[in-house]
N, C-alpha and C positions, 0 to 999 in steps of 0.2 A: 504493500500500500504506500503510495507516494504521499509524503507529508506535505501539507500546504506550507509555503514559505521555507522549503527545505534548505535553501541557501542563505537564510537570514542568520544574523549573528547569534540570535537566541538558540535556534535549532542546531546550528553547527556546534555551538559550545556545549549544549546538552548532550550531543553525540560524541563529545571529546575530540572534535575536529578543529582545525585552525579557523579563526574568525577575525575579521578586520579590527574589531575592538571588543572590549569587555561589554557584554550585554547587560542591560539593567531593566528591571521592572519592580514595582512595589506592591507588596500585599496591602490590601485595602486602598489601592491608589484611586479607586473610584469611591467617593464618599464625602463625609461631612467636612473635610478640610477644603473642599472646592466650592467656591461661591456658585458656580454654574450647577453643581449638584443640588445645593440648597434651593436654587431657583426653580428646579423642575421636579424635585422629589415628591412634593405634595404630602397629603396626610396619609394615615394608615401605617401598617407595619411594613417591614421589608418584604414580607411574603406577599403583600398586596402589590408592591412595586414589581417584584419578580414576575408576577402573573400578568403583567402588561408588557408584551414584547417590545413595543415601541419605546417605552420608558426604560426598560432594562437595557436595550440596545444603546440608547443615547447615553445612559450613565456609564456603560462600559467604554464607550468611545471617548468620553470627555478627557480622561487623563492622557490618552494617546495623542489627542490633538494638542493639549496644553504642554505636556512634558516631552513628547517625542520618545517615549519609552520603547523598548524593543519587543514587548509582548503586552497583550491585553489579557486580563482575567475576567471571565464571565461574571457578570453581576448576578449573584445567586446566593444561596446559603447552604450550609452543610446539613440543615434539617429539612431542606426542600423535599427529598424523597419520602421521609417518614410523615411529614405533613400531608403530602399528596395522597398517601395511601390511607389516610384517616386515623392515624394513631392518636391524634388529639394534641398536636404540638403547635404552639404559636411562638412568635418572637416578640416579647414585650419590650417596648422602647425603654432604653436605659437599664434594662435588666438582662435580656438575652432569651434563649429558648426556655419556655415553660411548658409543662405538661399537665393537663387537667387530671388525668388518671395515670400516675407513674407506673412503671413496670414493677411488679411485685412477685409474681410466681409463674409457674409453667403455663397456666391458662392464658397469660398475656402474650405468649408467642403467637397465638392465633390472630392477634391484632396486627401482626407484621406480615401481611400478605405480600406476594411478589409484586414488584413494580412493573407496570405496563406503561412505558414512556409515552407512547402514542395517545393513550387514554388519560393517563394521570398527570403527565407534565408536558403537554403539547406546547405550552407557552415557552418552556425552556428550549425545546427543539426549534421553535420558530425564531427565538432570539438568536440562537447559535447560527442558524442559516443566514439570517439578516446580517449578522456581524461578519461572517466570513465573506460576504459579498462586498462589504465596505472597508474592512480593516486593511491597512497597509503592512501590518505585522501579524505574527501568529497569535491565535487565540488559545488561551489555556482554559481547559475545562477542569472541573474538580469535584471531589466528593469528600464527605467526612469519613474518617477512618472508623472502623467498628467500635473501638474502645471509647473514643470521644463522644460519638453519638449515643452509645450505650449509657455513658455517664449522665447525659442529659435525660434520657428516658427513665433511668432509675432514680436519680436525685430529684427530678421534677423541676429543676431550675439550676442555674450556675452555682457552683460550690467551690470552696477552698480546701475542703477536707476529703471529699469523695468517700465518706464513711459507708453509705448504703451500697455504693458500687463495689468497694473492696470487701464488704461483708458478703455480698452475693458471690463474688469471685472465690472467696475462701471457704464458704460454707456449702455451696452447691455448684461445684465445678462443672458437672455435666450440663446443668441449666445455663451456666455462664457461657460455655462454649456453643451451646445451641443458639443462644441469643446473638452472640457475635457472628455466628455462621449466617444467620438470617440477615443481619446488617451488612455483612460482606457481600451477600448476593444483591442486596439493594444497591450498594455502591458500584458493584461491577455493572449491573444493568444500566444505572444512570451514566456512568463514565462511557460505556460503549455507545450509548445513544448520542452523547455529546460528540464523540469522535466520528460517528457515522454521519453526523450533520456538518462536520468540518473542523472541529477542534483539533489543533495541531500538536498539543501536548496536554498532559493531565497532571494534577497535583492532588495527592492524598493528604488531607489535613488531619493529623493526630494531635490536635492542639494541647490536650491535657495528658499525653503519655508520660510527660516528665514527672507526674505524680507517683510513678511506679519505680520500684527498685529494678535493677537490671534482671534479677532472677525472676521477679513477677512478670516483667514485660515479656521475657522470652517464653515463659510458661503459659501465660494467660492471654497475651495480645498478639505476639508475633505470628502465630499460625493464621489468624484471621487477616491481618494486614498482608501477609504473604499471599494469601488466597486472592485478595483484591488485585494486587499488582500482577500476579500471574494471570488473572482473569482478563487482563487487557494487553498482555504481552504480545499476542499475535497481531495486534492492530498496528504495530510498528511505530507508535508515537513515543516520544520521550516521556518518562514517568518521574515525577518528583515526589519525595516523601519528606514531610515537614512536621516537626513538633516543637513545643516550647519547653525549655528547661530539660532538654534531652541530651546534654553533653555526654553523660555516661551511657547513653543508649545508641549513640551514633553508629557503632559497629553493627549492632543488631538491626537497626533501621535500614542500613545499607544491605544487609543480608536478606531483607524482605524482598528485594528485587528491583529497586528503582535505579535508574541511571544517574539521577541527581538526588542528593540528600541536602535538605535545608538545615541551616544551623542558626540558632538564635544568637543574640548578642553576648551571651554569657561565656561562650567558648570561642577563643580566637581561631580563625580559619586554619592557621598553620598547625595548631593543636588538633583541630578537628580532622585535618587531613591525615594525621598519624593514627587516627582511630578507625578509618574506613579503608576498604581495599584500594590498592593502587589503581589509578585510572578512574576512580569515582569523581564525578563532577560535584562541586559544592555550590550551594546557593546561600547568599547572605552577605553580611550579617550586622549591618550598622544599627546601633541602638536607636529605636524610634524617638526616644526622649531627647537624644542629642540633636536630632534633626529639628525638633520643636524648639530647641534652644537657640537656633539661628545659624547663619552661615559660617561664622568664624569657627564655632565648635564643630559644625558639620564637616567643613573642609578638612580640618585636622584629623578627625576620626575616620572619615571616608578614605583619606589617603593611607591610613594605617590598614584599613580593611583591604584596600587594593594591594598593598604590599603583602599582607598575610595571605591573600587569595592566590598570589603567585602568577596572575595574568591569565594563564590558560586553565581550562577546566574550572572556570569560576563564573557564575552568574551573579552579578551584584544585586542585592536586595536589602531590605531591612531585616532585622532579627525577628520582627513580627510586623503587625500592621501599622500603617500611617495613623498617627494620632490626630484627633479633630483639631487640636491647637496648632498644627503645623502650618507654617506660611507656605503656600504653593510656590512662591518665588524661590524659596530655599530648595525645593525639590527640582525646580527647573534648572538651577545652577548645578545641582548635584548630578543630574543627567549629563550635562555638558562635561563635568569633571570626569565622570566615568567613561564617557565616550572618547575622551582624549587619551585614555589609557589602553595601551596595547599589550604590554608585558611580553614575556617570552612566548614564542610560538610552540604549538604542539607540532611534533614532527609529522609531515604530511602523510607518511606511510603508517603512522601509529593506528592500531586498531582500537576502537572504543571498547571499554569493558562490557562484556555481555553478562548481564545480571539475570537473564531469563533462567528458569529451571533447567539445569543441565548445562548452562553457559559457563564458559571458563572465566576465571578471575586471576589476574597476575598475582 
């Protein structure tokens, strides 16, 4: 399958091939930091906006027009599939995902029916198709990783302790794995539908995986994340695997099968590189709060990120999402700084690391 924008800096870098400059995009680049976003967003929750393809398309395009980033990320949410199948999930403004009847026992598995993208999320497919027709850069589709989505379904709302989630994990392991298996299937179906309509890469967001020890991650989470990434391997698009506070998990996250591993701001990229297989592409990892502090602080910190990234096999990003307080002018200057950076080349005959099941790793 030929990837759209196969010769773009972003796709080339994701594949471990030489690119003319270090590519850059920002998680949450479309959102509250942009005045044009606030002008069109309207009322209602993010799920309401996602359900309007014209609006979701415009919001996705806004940062590409303003910043000149090397990739767009679909304006959607990690709970879109579970919301669409009727589990009872909403996104409360200022709070995050909330569930009217949280997951409690085996009977709740029946509430997680398979996703039918054509019937359940046709607005997402329409948005992707429209974007592919307009974007000058690759579109990144995405899904929530099974652990992170499960934590919302079990806790009923965002949490800092994950007490109920870990309790289920440690007291009913068969049910835990059955739950994550259902959520993995939802993620696979959603990602495949986005790629089928033209998404050129995908990102698996395991935002809260850093709440786990390495041993618990490998036992309780890694199998389901591996299933998701393997479930889209045949599509031939780059796969990115990202989590927050996952410095101790980076090796395991790479083993799940993605070509690109996202790194948050807590772990320097040169340290992160020592924790993943040779040839793995890294994405990250400027602290979003530093960007919100203005250009002087941003320039200094970004220069260090570029140094630690090593030039090749590095997609520049923030260590998490753009903060609402961020001045868009700072991000504009940051894109220019990153684009001026070329760094050492990848040797043209180097083969990208194959992280597919059975693929070789140097």
